[in-house]
C-alpha positions, 0 to 999 in steps of 0.5 A: 933518498927513498921516502916511506909512507905508512897508511892504514891499508898500505905501505907507500915507497917513493923513490927519486927517478935515479933510485928507480932506475938504479935499484930495481932488478925485477917486480912481480905480482903473486897470489901466493907470496909465501913461495917467495919468502926465504930465510928466517925472521930476525927481527919480525913477527910471523904466524905461518901462512897468515902474517909475516912482518919484518926482516927475514935474513938469509945467507946472502942478505935480508928481505923486508916482508909485510905479508897478510894471508894469500892476498895479492902481493908485490915482490920487488927484487932490488940491487945494492940496497939494504934489503934484497927483496921487498914483499908487500901485500896490498890491494893496490898492487897494480897501481904500485907497479904503475907508480914504479913504472913496471908493467903488471904481470899476473901470477908469479911470473917475474919481470926483469930488465 
């Protein structure tokens, strides 16, 4: 089962090896996380183009967002999980992708299996 660690400057998600292999469809680094946001906030908090924290529901599921401004963010698309997408702003984005064993890509280019 995934374990989440909330630090003062980041969210850490630890998955078992099997969860890593089965759950990730794709991941990307982006300098503009707002283009990846879909749906409506429910529940959560949002200040347009400044802060988005919580769950965003859309017609086919829900996403989890922790987005601050236009800083570098990681967009992770998941398969058959509670959330379809996780968008997290972090200064440790490259390290996060390495921990997930996914190669880093600049911009909004997606990495797929």
